[in-house]
Structures are given as C-alpha cells and as structure tokens.
C-alpha positions as a Markdown table, in Angstrom:
| # | Residue | x | y | z |
|---|---|---|---|---|
| 1 | Met | -86.9 | 12.8 | 237.1 |
| 2 | Arg | -85.7 | 16.1 | 235.3 |
| 3 | Ile | -85.4 | 19.4 | 237.3 |
| 4 | His | -84.3 | 22.7 | 237.1 |
| 5 | Tyr | -82.3 | 24.2 | 240.1 |
| 6 | Thr | -80.3 | 26.7 | 241.6 |
| 7 | Gly | -78.0 | 25.8 | 244.7 |
| 8 | Thr | -76.8 | 28.6 | 246.9 |
| 9 | Leu | -74.5 | 28.9 | 250.1 |
| 10 | Ala | -75.4 | 30.5 | 253.4 |
| 11 | Asp | -73.9 | 33.9 | 252.1 |
| 12 | Gly | -76.4 | 33.8 | 249.2 |
| 13 | Ser | -73.7 | 33.2 | 246.5 |
| 14 | Thr | -74.8 | 30.7 | 243.8 |
| 15 | Phe | -72.7 | 27.7 | 243.5 |
| 16 | Asp | -74.4 | 25.7 | 240.8 |
| 17 | Ser | -77.6 | 26.2 | 238.6 |
| 18 | Ser | -79.2 | 24.7 | 235.7 |
| 19 | Glu | -80.3 | 27.9 | 234.1 |
| 20 | Gly | -79.4 | 28.2 | 230.5 |
| 21 | Arg | -78.8 | 24.4 | 230.3 |
| 22 | Asp | -81.0 | 21.3 | 229.9 |
| 23 | Pro | -82.7 | 20.1 | 233.2 |
| 24 | Leu | -80.8 | 17.8 | 235.4 |
| 25 | Glu | -81.8 | 14.2 | 234.8 |
| 26 | Phe | -81.4 | 11.6 | 237.6 |
| 27 | Lys | -83.0 | 8.5 | 238.8 |
| 28 | Leu | -84.5 | 9.1 | 242.3 |
| 29 | Gly | -82.9 | 7.0 | 245.0 |
| 30 | Ala | -80.0 | 5.7 | 242.8 |
| 31 | Gly | -77.3 | 7.7 | 244.5 |
| 32 | Gln | -76.8 | 10.0 | 241.6 |
| 33 | Val | -77.4 | 13.1 | 243.6 |
| 34 | Ile | -76.7 | 14.0 | 247.3 |
| 35 | Pro | -79.0 | 12.3 | 249.7 |
| 36 | Gly | -80.8 | 15.6 | 250.7 |
| 37 | Phe | -81.6 | 16.1 | 247.1 |
| 38 | Asp | -83.3 | 12.8 | 246.7 |
| 39 | Lys | -85.3 | 13.6 | 249.9 |
| 40 | Ala | -86.2 | 17.0 | 248.8 |
| 41 | Val | -87.9 | 15.9 | 245.3 |
| 42 | Thr | -89.5 | 12.8 | 246.8 |
| 43 | Gly | -93.4 | 13.5 | 246.6 |
| 44 | Met | -93.1 | 16.3 | 244.2 |
| 45 | Asp | -95.5 | 16.7 | 241.2 |
| 46 | Val | -94.5 | 18.0 | 237.7 |
| 47 | Gly | -94.7 | 21.9 | 237.8 |
| 48 | Asp | -94.0 | 22.0 | 241.7 |
| 49 | Ser | -91.3 | 24.3 | 243.0 |
| 50 | Gln | -89.9 | 24.6 | 246.4 |
| 51 | Thr | -86.7 | 25.9 | 248.1 |
| 52 | Val | -84.9 | 23.5 | 250.4 |
| 53 | Glu | -82.2 | 23.7 | 252.9 |
| 54 | Ile | -79.8 | 20.7 | 253.0 |
| 55 | Pro | -77.5 | 20.4 | 256.0 |
| 56 | Ser | -73.9 | 19.3 | 255.2 |
| 57 | Asp | -74.4 | 15.9 | 256.5 |
| 58 | Asp | -77.1 | 15.2 | 253.9 |
| 59 | Ala | -74.9 | 17.1 | 251.2 |
| 60 | Tyr | -71.2 | 16.4 | 250.8 |
| 61 | Gly | -70.6 | 15.5 | 254.4 |
| 62 | Pro | -68.3 | 17.0 | 256.9 |
| 63 | Val | -64.8 | 18.1 | 256.1 |
| 64 | Asn | -62.4 | 15.3 | 256.7 |
| 65 | Pro | -59.3 | 16.5 | 258.1 |
| 66 | Asp | -57.3 | 13.4 | 256.7 |
| 67 | Gly | -58.3 | 14.7 | 253.2 |
| 68 | Arg | -55.7 | 17.5 | 253.7 |
| 69 | Gln | -52.0 | 16.4 | 252.7 |
| 70 | Ser | -48.7 | 18.2 | 252.7 |
| 71 | Phe | -46.4 | 17.9 | 249.9 |
| 72 | Pro | -42.7 | 19.5 | 249.8 |
| 73 | Arg | -42.9 | 22.4 | 247.6 |
| 74 | Asp | -39.6 | 21.5 | 245.8 |
| 75 | Lys | -41.4 | 18.1 | 244.7 |
| 76 | Val | -44.2 | 19.9 | 242.8 |
| 77 | Pro | -43.2 | 20.5 | 239.3 |
| 78 | Glu | -42.6 | 24.0 | 238.2 |
| 79 | Asn | -45.5 | 23.9 | 235.5 |
| 80 | Ile | -48.1 | 23.0 | 238.1 |
| 81 | Pro | -50.2 | 26.0 | 239.0 |
| 82 | Leu | -50.2 | 26.6 | 242.8 |
| 83 | Asp | -52.9 | 29.3 | 243.1 |
| 84 | Ile | -55.1 | 28.9 | 246.2 |
| 85 | Gly | -58.2 | 27.2 | 245.1 |
| 86 | Thr | -56.9 | 25.8 | 241.8 |
| 87 | Arg | -58.3 | 22.1 | 241.2 |
| 88 | Leu | -55.9 | 19.5 | 240.2 |
| 89 | Gln | -56.0 | 15.8 | 239.3 |
| 90 | Leu | -53.7 | 13.4 | 241.0 |
| 91 | Ser | -53.5 | 9.7 | 240.6 |
| 92 | Gly | -54.4 | 7.4 | 243.5 |
| 93 | Pro | -52.6 | 4.2 | 244.4 |
| 94 | Gln | -54.4 | 2.0 | 241.7 |
| 95 | Gly | -54.2 | 5.0 | 239.1 |
| 96 | Gln | -57.7 | 6.3 | 239.8 |
| 97 | Pro | -58.1 | 10.0 | 239.4 |
| 98 | Ile | -58.3 | 12.1 | 242.7 |
| 99 | Met | -59.4 | 15.6 | 242.6 |
| 100 | Val | -57.9 | 17.9 | 244.9 |
| 101 | Thr | -57.8 | 21.7 | 245.6 |
| 102 | Val | -54.8 | 23.7 | 246.3 |
| 103 | Ala | -55.4 | 24.9 | 250.0 |
| 104 | Glu | -52.2 | 26.5 | 251.1 |
| 105 | Val | -48.8 | 27.3 | 249.9 |
| 106 | Thr | -45.7 | 28.2 | 251.7 |
| 107 | Asp | -42.0 | 28.3 | 250.5 |
| 108 | Glu | -41.6 | 24.8 | 252.0 |
| 109 | Glu | -44.8 | 23.0 | 251.5 |
| 110 | Val | -48.0 | 22.8 | 249.4 |
| 111 | Ile | -51.2 | 21.6 | 251.1 |
| 112 | Leu | -53.7 | 19.8 | 248.9 |
| 113 | Asp | -57.3 | 19.1 | 250.1 |
| 114 | Ala | -59.2 | 16.1 | 248.6 |
| 115 | Asn | -62.5 | 17.1 | 250.3 |
| 116 | His | -65.2 | 18.1 | 248.1 |
| 117 | Pro | -65.2 | 21.8 | 247.8 |
| 118 | Leu | -68.7 | 21.9 | 249.3 |
| 119 | Ala | -68.0 | 19.7 | 252.1 |
| 120 | Gly | -69.0 | 21.0 | 255.6 |
| 121 | Lys | -71.4 | 23.4 | 253.9 |
| 122 | Asp | -75.1 | 23.5 | 254.4 |
| 123 | Leu | -76.7 | 24.2 | 250.9 |
| 124 | Thr | -80.0 | 25.8 | 249.9 |
| 125 | Phe | -81.6 | 24.7 | 246.5 |
| 126 | Lys | -84.5 | 26.2 | 244.7 |
| 127 | Ile | -85.9 | 23.3 | 242.7 |
| 128 | Glu | -88.6 | 22.9 | 240.0 |
| 129 | Leu | -89.7 | 19.4 | 238.8 |
| 130 | Val | -90.0 | 19.7 | 235.1 |
| 131 | Glu | -90.7 | 16.0 | 234.1 |
| 132 | Ile | -90.9 | 12.5 | 235.4 |
| 133 | Val | -89.3 | 10.2 | 233.1 |
C-alpha cells in the first residue's frame, strides 16, 4: 500500500507527515507500521481518505518506567550534548543500537529515556490511500 498521511497529537501539533515526500509504502499486516495504522487502512480503497484516532496501546504502547535510566553526570563525556530532548544512540549489551532521549539533567545525574518519543500518546492520523501495490 502507498499512503499519504499527517499525524497529530491531542494538542493539534503535527509530529510527522508525508507532505512534500513520496507516499509511505508498507505491506499491510507485516508489522511495518503501528498496529492501529494497519487496522485503519484495512478496507480502504484507492482514493479514500479518513481521519482516525489511534490510542497509545495500538500505537507505541504505554510509557515503560524501566525505560528510564540514571547515569552519573561525571561519567558522560564532555562532548555529548545534554540538552533536554536530545536523541542519542547508545550501544546495548550485544552492541545493538539503542536510541534514547535526554529526559533530565542535574549536577549529579543524567536521566536517559529509551521509550519511543510517542509512547503513552494517543495519535490522530489523516490518511489517504494513494495506491495498492
């Protein structure tokens, strides 16, 4: 499937859009998009448009408190930016990349959050089915 979409949060702010880009292409039911998105486009025909609300459980899931970890600030290299909201890549136990967000910084510690930035948020999508491939 190929779709154009605009995703917004409860406050109306846009977090992602295909505007100005090629349509998003994905295979329905293959786990390439959030579950609620698969459900939303099921049954749509080419040219159909709709606006759907996807609860967090069908989007990026709830916030996992275990996804936040504290690190001693003096152990973070000086060249690493620690502005709140900065996305960083760490290496997991087997060397796999783990994306984290700087959530909090004090004189003693840095709290990094491995939750998806949209975890715990209900999402609204305006969807237009462009093509079935």
